[in-house]
TIRO-850062 format. One record per residue (C-alpha): x, y, z. Coordinates in steps of 0.25 Angstrom, whole numbers, plus 5000, padded with zeros to 4 digits. Layout:
! residues N
XYZ ...
***
This chain:
! residues 1145
527555635161 528155525152 529555445154 530055315148 531055235153 531855135143 532755015148 533754975138 533754825144 532854765154 533654635157 535154665161 536054565157 537054585170 536854675182 538154755177 537354795164 536654935166 535254965163 535155075153 533855155155 533355265145 532455365151 531655475144 530255555145 529555675147 529055765158 528055865156 527055955164 525655935166 525556055156 526255985145 527456075146 528855995146 529555975161 530955995160 532056005171 531455875178 532355775184 532155635181 532755525191 532755375188 532955285200 532955135203 532155045212 533155085223 532855235221 534255245217 534355365207 534855305192 534655415183 534355565182 533855645170 533755795174 533555855161 532655855148 533255815136 532255925129 531356045132 530055955130 530355895144 530855765138 531955685147 532855585142 534055495148 534755365151 535255305162 536155175164 536055115179 536154975185 534854925191 534654825201 535454745212 534854595210 534554505199 533054515192 532854645199 531754745196 532254885196 531255015194 531755125187 531055265192 530955395183 530655515192 530555655186 530655785196 530155905193 531256025195 530456105205 530956235209 531856235197 531856385190 532056335175 530556295174 529356335167 528556405180 527256355175 527756215174 528456215187 527256245197 526156195189 526656045191 528056035199 528155895200 527755775192 528055635196 528455535184 528155395180 529055275185 529455175176 529955035181 531054965174 531354805176 532854765176 533354625177 534754595182 535254455184 536154415194 537854375190 538154235186 538754155197 540254115195 540553975195 541653865195 542253905209 543653845212 544453845223 546053835225 546653815238 548153875239 548953865253 548654005255 547554035246 546153995239 545854005225 544554035219 544254025203 542854025197 542054055184 541454195182 540054185176 539654335175 540354355162 541454425170 540754545175 540454495189 541354505200 541454395210 541254395224 541954295234 541454245247 542254135256 541854075269 542353975278 541753825279 540653785283 540253925281 539853995268 540754085260 539954215265 541354315266 541554395253 543054385251 543254445238 542554505224 543354465212 543054565200 542354525189 543254445178 544054365189 543754225193 544754185203 545154235217 546154195228 545754185243 547054225251 546354255263 546154115269 546454025281 547153895280 546453765282 544953835282 543853785272 543353905264 542053915255 542054015244 540754065236 540954165224 539754255217 539754355205 539254495208 538954605198 538654735207 537754685218 537254565210 537954435215 537854295210 537454165216 538754115224 539753995218 540253935231 541553845233 541653715240 542353725254 543953745252 544853715263 546253805263 547653755265 548053695277 548853805286 550253785283 551353765295 551953905302 553153945295 554453935303 556053965303 555954065291 557554085291 558754095282 559453965282 560953975284 561654115286 560854245285 562054335283 562354345268 562854425257 561954505247 561754395235 561854285245 560554175246 559854145259 558954035261 557554055269 557153935275 555653925281 554853805287 553353775286 552353665280 552953575271 552553565257 551953705256 552253805245 553253905253 553654045248 554554165254 554254315251 555654395252 555954535250 556754545236 556354405233 554854395233 554154275235 554854145232 554453995234 555253925246 555753775244 555453665253 556753575259 556553445254 557153385266 556253475275 554853515268 554553615279 555753705275 555753785265 556853875259 557153985249 558454035245 558554185242 559654285239 559954405246 559754535240 559554685242 558054675241 558154555251 558854635262 559654755259 560854825253 561754835265 562254725275 561454705286 560454605291 558954625285 557654565291 557154505278 555454485278 555154365271 553754295270 553754135269 552454065266 552253915267 550953865264 549953955270 550854015280 551654145280 552854185288 553254335288 554754335294 556054415293 557454335291 558654425295 559754425283 561254475284 561854545273 563354555275 564054605261 565254655268 566554585271 566754545286 567754655294 568854565299 569054555314 570554545312 571254675304 572254645294 573654645301 573154625316 573854535325 573254425334 573754345346 573854205343 572754165354 571754235346 570554175337 570254245324 569154345327 567954325319 566454385319 565254285320 564954215307 566454245302 567454145297 568854155293 569954075286 571454085283 572154125270 572253975265 570753965267 570853895280 569653925289 569953985303 569253895313 569553975325 570553975336 571954055339 572854085326 574354065329 575454175326 575454215311 574854305300 573454275294 572454295282 571054275287 569854285279 568554325286 567254275280 565854335286 564454265288 564054335275 565254275266 566054425266 567554405267 568754485272 570154445274 571154505285 572754455289 573254465303 574354425311 574354335324 575454335334 575954265346 575154255360 575554325373 576154245385 575054185393 574254265405 573554215415 572854275427 571654285437 571554135440 570254115448 569553995452 568153975459 567653845466 566253785459 565953655466 566953565463 567653645453 568453765452 568253875441 569653945436 569554065428 570754155423 571254255412 572554235403 572954195390 573754065386 573953965376 573353865386 573053855401 573153745411 572453735424 572853655437 572153615449 572853595463 574153555452 573453475444 573353525429 571853515425 571653585411 572553625399 572353725387 571253815393 570953935383 569954035381 569754175384 569054145399 569954055405 569053975414 569253835419 568453735429 569253635439 568453525442 568353435451 568953495464 568853465478 567953535486 568253605499 569653625495 570553725490 571153695474 572253775469 572153805452 573253845443 573153895429 574253895419 574353985406 575253935395 575654005381 576953985373 577653915384 577254045395 576554005407 575854075417 574954015430 573954055440 573453985452 572353985462 571753915474 570153895475 569353835486 568353745482 567153725492 566253605493 564853625486 564153525495 563053605503 563053595519 561753525522 561053445534 561353555545 560853515558 561153575572 560753495585 560053605593 559653745588 559353805602 560553795612 561253865623 562753895624 563853785626 562853685621 563253585611 562553575596 562753475585 562953515570 562853425558 562853455543 563153385529 564153445518 565253405508 566053285511 567353285520 567553435521 567753525532 566453575540 566153655552 565053735559 565053865565 563953955573 563754105568 563054195578 561954295573 563154395572 563754315561 565054275571 565454125572 565254095587 565653935585 566253835574 566453685574 566953585565 566053485560 566453345556 566053255544 565653125541 565453115526 564653245522 563953255537 564753355547 564353365561 564853435574 564453475589 564353625592 564853655606 564153795609 565053885617 564453915631 564554065628 563854055614 562854175614 561354155612 561154175597 560554105585 561754045577 562054015562 562553875559 563653865548 564053725544 565453735534 565553605527 566753605516 566453765514 565053735512 564153825522 562853805529 562253915538 561053865547 560654015552 560054025566 560353865568 560753885584 560153965594 560953985607 560054025619 560754035633 559554125639 558254045647 556954085640 556154205644 555154165655 553654135651 552854255649 551354245651 550554305640 549154365644 547954295642 546454355642 545854225644 545654195660 545954065666 544754005672 544553905681 544153765676 544653795662 545953785655 546653905650 547853955642 548954055645 550254095636 551554115640 552754175630 554154125631 555354095622 554854015609 555053865609 555253855624 554653745633 553653775643 553153705655 552053755664 551853705678 550753735688 550153685701 548653665699 548453685684 548853555679 549653535667 549853665658 550153645643 551153735636 551053755621 551953855613 550753925604 551654015596 553254045598 553454085613 551854075616 551453955625 550053925630 549953865643 548653785643 548253775658 547153675662 545853705670 546053735684 545453795696 545453955699 546654005707 547954055702 549153975696 550653995695 551153905681 552653885682 553153895666 554653835663 555253885649 556253825642 556853875629 557353795617 558753805622 558453745635 558353875643 557353885653 556453995661 555353985672 554254075676 552854065682 551454105677 550354145686 548854095682 547554135688 546154045686 544954105688 543554065690 542754065677 541654165674 540254135669 540454075654 540054155642 538654125636 537654175626 538754235618 537954325606 538854385594 538054465587 538554435572 538054335562 538954305549 540154385545 540354535549 541254635545 542454715550 541854825561 540654755563 540054765577 539754635583 538954625597 539254515607 538554465620 538654345631 538354305644 539354255657 540754285658 541354385668 541454525672 542154565658 541954545644 542454555631 542654495617 543754475607 543654455592 544754355588 545254315574 545454195569 546954205570 546854235585 546854385584 546054475592 545254575584 544454635594 544354635609 543154715617 542454725630 540954685631 539954745641 539454655654 538154685659 537554665673 537054525670 538454485664 538054485650 539054525639 538654615627 539454715618 539954735603 541154705596 541654795585 542554735574 543654805570 543654855555 544854785552 544454655556 544954545546 543954455539 543754325548 543254245559 543254295573 543254225586 542454305597 543054275611 542254315624 542754345637 542054375649 542754375661 543654245661 542754175652 542954175636 542154135625 542754115611 541854095599 542554065587 542254115573 541154185578 541154295566 541854315552 542154465548 542154485533 542654625530 542954585516 542054615505 541654505496 541954485482 541154565472 539854495468 539954445454 538854425445 539154285439 538354285427 537854385418 536454435422 535454375413 534154415408 533054315406 531454345405 531754485411 532354425423 533954475425 534654355432 535854405441 536954295446 538054335455 539154275465 539554335479 539854285493 539054185498 537954245507 538054375502 537054475499 536954515483 536254625478 536254665464 535754795458 535454815443 535954955438 535155035427 533954935427 532654995424 531854975433 532854965446 532454835452 533354875464 534354785470 534254635468 534654525477 535454405473 535054285481 536154175484 535854045477 536353895480 537653935477 538354005488 538754145482 537854145470 536854235470 535654265460 534454355456 533454385444 532854535441 531754565434 532054665423 531254765416 531054715403 531454835395 532854845403 534054805395 535454845393 536754885401 536654865416 537454845428 537254755440 537854785453 537954675464 538254685478 538454565487 538654585502 539054475511 538654445527 539754525532 539154655524 540254645514 539954685500 540354695487 539754735473 540054715458 539454755445 539054695432 538554765420 537754665410 536654695399 535154675400 534754615387 533454655380 532254585386 531454515376 530054455377 528954415367 527554485365 526554425356 525254515351 524054445344 523454535333 521954525328 521454575316 521054715316 521654815326 522654775337 523454875346 524854805351 525954845360 527054755360 527954775372 529154715366 530154775356 530354675345 531554705338 530854685323 529654795326 530254935325 529054995317 527654975313 528054905300 528854805308 527754765315 526754765303 527654665297 527854585310 526354575311 526254515296 526154635288 525054675278 524554515279 524154545294 524254695297 523554795290 524154915298 524854945310 524555085317 525555145327 525755285334 526455385325 526155485336 525455485349 524255535342 524455475328 524455335321 525255295309 525155165301 525855045296 525254965284 525854895272 525855025264 526755095273 528255105271 528955025281 529855145288 529055255285 528355355295 527155255297 528155145301 528155185315 529355135324 529055065337 530055145346 529855065361 528554965358 527754905348 526454975348 525354995337 523954955331 523954835322 522754825313 522954665309 522354595296 522454455303 522754405317 524254385321 525054355333 526454415334 527554395345 528654505347 529954485354 530854605360 531154675373 529954695382 529454825385 529354885398 528154925407 528555085403 527355145396 527455275388 526255345383 526155455372 525355585372 524255535364 524155385361 525155265364 525055115362 525455035375 525454905380 525254855395 526054755402 525254635406 525054605421 525554745424 524954855433 524054895423 522854825422 521854925417 521655045409 521555115423 522855065427 523555115414 522955255415 523255275429 524755265424 524455415418 523455515418 523755545403 523155415398 521555445392 521355325383 521755185382 521355105369 521554955367 521154865354 520254755357 519654675345 520254775335 519554885342 520155005348 519455015362 519755145370 519555155386 519855265396 520555215409 519655105415 519754985422 519954915408 521054795408 522354805400 522854685394 524354665394 524254615379 523654745373 524154865368 523355005372 523255135365 523355255376 523055375374 523755485383 523755625385 525255645388 526455565387 526555455398 527655345401 527355245413 527755115417 526854985419 527554875429 527254735428 526754635420 527354585406 527254615391 526754475388 525354455380 524554335385 523654345375 523454215366 522454215354 522554125341 522654205327 521254145325 520554195337 521254335332 520654345319 519354355324 519754445336 519254565329 517954585321 518254735318 518754795306 520254785302 520654935300 521454955287 522155085290 522855165299 521755255299 520755155302 521455115315 521755265318 520055275318 519955165327 521055215338 520255355336 518955305339 519555225351 520255345357 518955425354 518155335362 519155335374 519355485374 517855525373 517655435385 518555525392 517855635388 519155685381 519055735366 519455645355 520855675349 520955575336 522355515332 522855515318 523555435308 524955475302 525055415287 526355425278 526155505267 525955415255 526955505247 527855625247 527255765244 527555905246 526255995252 526156125250 526756225261 525756285271 525456405274 525556445259 525756575258 526456595270 527356695278 528456675281 528356525284 527656395279 527756235281 527956145268 527256015272 527655875264 527455715266 528455615264 528155465259 529455415264 530655465272 531455575265 532455695266 531555815264 532055955257 531156075254 531856185246 531056325244 531356395232 531056535227 530256555215 531556605208 532056455211 533056505221 533156405234 532556485246 532556385256 532956225258 532256145269 532856015273 532055935280 532955815283 532455665281 531055645285 530255535287 528955495278 527855585284 526855705281 527655835284 526355925285 526255985299 527056115302 527956035310 528355945300 528156025287 529356095281 529356235286 529956365278 529956495286 530156585274 531656605274 532956555264 534056485268 534756615274 533556635284 533056745276 531556775274 531156755259 530256855252 528856835248 528456735235 528256605229 529256485234 529456355229 529656235239 530256095235 530255975243 531355845240 530955715249 531855605243 531655595228 530255675230 530255825225 529055915225 528756065226 527756175230 527656325229 527356425241 527056575243 527856665254 526856785256 527356895266 
***
């Protein structure tokens, strides 16, 4: 097979210049016959198909063609052109002998080097700062073939944002997307295809300052115009700026600055149909005003009025002489001689008047004014207002005049509403007012009388006594207006006036004496004072009482009177009375009114006996009554002692409280009294034969929170204990987690607040393993609680803390807080010596996901010979420098890093990641595991007790694999172990930490192993098999060797088996890299019988029946095919190969 590839040029001038390739050659079979029908593919280094020649130029098997393509994406790049010819296996147009003797032939591959330079950088970048934009200009050095990429940034940062790509041949750009008062930096580069030049930078450039806001965009003058008129738009903004306005129908025009006021800008425009509309009406015209870098979008109303005004006076209309000319808003008028009408009434006569509206439209009308009617006047009314009177009336006249009390006070009053105020007028008197209307010598009058009261309020009303009896005299005084009549009257509760008296004045103070009638009924009376018409009413100012007070009534008392002790009794009588108590033999009795109508009588200590107390009661009106109170004083019982109340701290409503004491008399009871004196509970108690009292009180369920006194009574002895207990039935506020829980070195820190003295318990929901309830301890700060919890090192994710606080009274409340437990990371260091090393890393380092990651982390080929890991529980695979990353041999680590590493040189490596837990999983076969140091597993025997399935444990020591059955051999926490198990087992090893204490120098590790260093995966497998054989034979078990699963070196199609077959067969193959696999089965006449689409498969050997392609001898319709010769063709990526097989029935 021979092929020639010629290149028209090797050094390409620019990346855009295409590379032309001429391809020619011949394909012949080994017997010398020409090969036709082959497909010739041309690929670049990226395996991209860039050309296909699919037919020969003649029947001699000569192929020729040309392709034009672009290679490379970087300067000085070498591209490889691969030429591959593929035979048409399965095609029916071949010579039969040539097809089956040599169906495939791989052709030579040739390499072409193509040199591609970078485009030249632009230069001379210049920046032009305008008010609202920044302009860029530069020199293109690419010969006009490169586009320009523009980058921008904000100082002091770099220009890292691409904002535009300018086509080739253009060397300027305007950046309008800028902010005022911002420092920008720019960079530009030339780009051809994916090749880009070095950048050209600009110095930092500050954009223009931000202009003042635009205000007051309005029409100057009237906005009502005719079509064709001009209007002036005015706006206000920063002085000295460029100002423009954009108007419909006008476009964008510059506005002129006012020379006297530089912040004011104007533009006069003509009103056109494009600006507003064709018809009369008001239009909202949108305008855009820009002053500096400020823009204002507003609408201004413009009213177009091209119609003459409708006259409000028709031709020939007759008006009264008193009428003014009716004009609409904005209209003006002038007489026929041009004299303007300035308002007011028109005299009799004929008139011609021209009316002009706001837009300048005019209309002319004629009318007549006749003489007025006679005067009218009606409805004259007057109302006082302080020291003035407001007059109003209806009527028409040439003028009016007003007289007050016969004196003319006003002339020529006009207007539609006739209103006039006469001021000042004297208060407290009546006044007569007269209005006269006059027109053309005719007169009409109206008059009215108005009483004007004083406007000085009545103050300082005082009465000599408020509680009196009929027939008594009471003084009254008050202040008010000067020198006006004054009086006082009593008004009964039914509203009737029962008494009236005149008051005498001295200046503004008035006084008098009320001599009450002797038959005045008992009642509460209002006092009404009238000074000059101003009224002051004092409700219930006087109480008339002719009845004696009610006799004092004793109130029941539960406390006995005991000889030798003072005591208190209560009586009830009329509130506010004076009570005098006297008794022979009892000394001085003190009487105090403790609440309205309730009086305490405090009686001093006395001897036992019966006493009569005389009581005299005098009410506030001076009425008196008398009565007697009988009091018995008893001999005292034994005092109450040894009181015990069975409660400590607060309690809840409904709780039971035991009570006991000694002493007292023959009865016993207890009362619970609230702080306001309310008796909550009273209960009798038991007295035993020795006189001891005991019992229980049960607080009502509705007992209010608070402090309570306990009153104990036995016989005539009473003992009061104040604030003896506290009732707390209110649930406390829910506890609050005051700080987001944090995890430090595996400890979860909790901090919460609750009612001081509470018991606070937390539970972490979803925590594995469950740590149970956690009690938080109260710290030095009252109400602050803390705790720490050890977490499983593998636990992370979302969880909820439920926290409950219970106070001393038993009230409790709860709250919850969700939080996230972060991934807990730790460091783990391994020490590797030359030769075999078995490692187990109990942290999942984020950078180690496969054998290739571990290979290069440990130093690559300089340090590592081979890394061996379990591909299956009974087979190893290995990774070396010759194995492709991501291939089948590049085993991924799922939840642990475990492998056998053959080192060329000693090395120490530290891994960081989430720590593993003590959960161990053994496979049915082999597993590489680690054991936590200082845990429950100390020996091989401890490990074997975890499962009966464990048969052999292998360790590495000094580069050798040593096997021992379950024994007392010690297990180290820094070592890895290969365990042979007869079943899949999962168990947990508690305690200990994943920590490697072993410390060694690199020098000592270099000489640690004197054994040979294995060079291949097979060498390692041989060593492992030897250790397993030793362990299993020591137990008397048959040796089952482990195997090595290599990755196939190349993709290949193998012979089907069985062959011949009936009716089913398997087609084996192997893949050197991951590929999509398709197998097509042909009949001998070239028809497609069946297509087996195996999908995308990973690199591996597919030779066993459970892996190979399976054909059951049927076609696509599921029908059995006839006996005979069949062909099969494999396509795996770009690889194709064929074979033949015989179906024999």
